[in-house]
C-alpha positions, 0 to 999 in steps of 0.5 A: 845467816849472811855467812850461809848465803855467802857460802851458797853463792860461792858454791853456785858460782864454782859449779859449771853451768850447763849451756843454755838453749840460746848459746848451745854446745861447743864441739872441738875438732882435733885433726891429727897426723897432718903429713906436711904444712901445705894447704888447708884443712877443710872440716865439714860438720853434718847433721842427718839433714846434710849430704854426708860427706860430700855436701855442704853440711851444717857448718864448715871450717877451712883453716891453714895448716901450720903444723902436724895438727889443727884444732877448731871449735864449732859453737852454738850447736843443739843437742843431736846427732852429728858427723864430721868429714875432714880433708887435707887440701894440700894444693888449696884447690878446695876439692879432693884430688884423685889418682887415675885409679880413683884413690884419694891423693890427699888426706881425709878422715871422719868422726869416730875415725870411721872407715868405709868399705870401698868409699867413705863411711855412712853417716851412721858409721861416723855419727855421734850424739852431742849432749854436752861440750865435746871433743872429737879427735880425727886421725888423717888417712893418706893412701898415696905418698 
C-alpha cells in the first residue's frame, strides 16, 4: 500500500499544475528584428477596456535594447482577450517619432504580427485569447531607414 501511495504521489508531483486564479497566467513576449542597440523597447499589453494601441493599456514594460531581440514576461494575467503593441524607441524620448510625411521613423509591431491599412490594426485584428501560459513573437517593422 505504501508503494502505491508513493507512486501516485510521484505522478502527481510530476504533472504540470495549471495556474490558480490567484497567480494567473504568464505571457512571454518575444520582440524580434530590432535593427540597432539604440534606446528602448516599449511593450504595451491591452485588454478590451484599453485604448489600443495608443493608450496606457493594462500593463507596460520599457526595456533597454541589448541585442537584436528582447523578451519580457507579463505575470498574473486572467484568462481573456489581449493585444500587444510594441515600439522601438530609438532615441529614448518615450514616444513614436514621425517623418514629415507622417510615416513612423521608429520600429513598431503588434501581436499576431497584425498590420493595419493606413494606420495601426484594430484591437480585433491584433487580439488573441489567453487560456494558458503563452508566448507571442512579434517582428518589428521599420518603414524608414
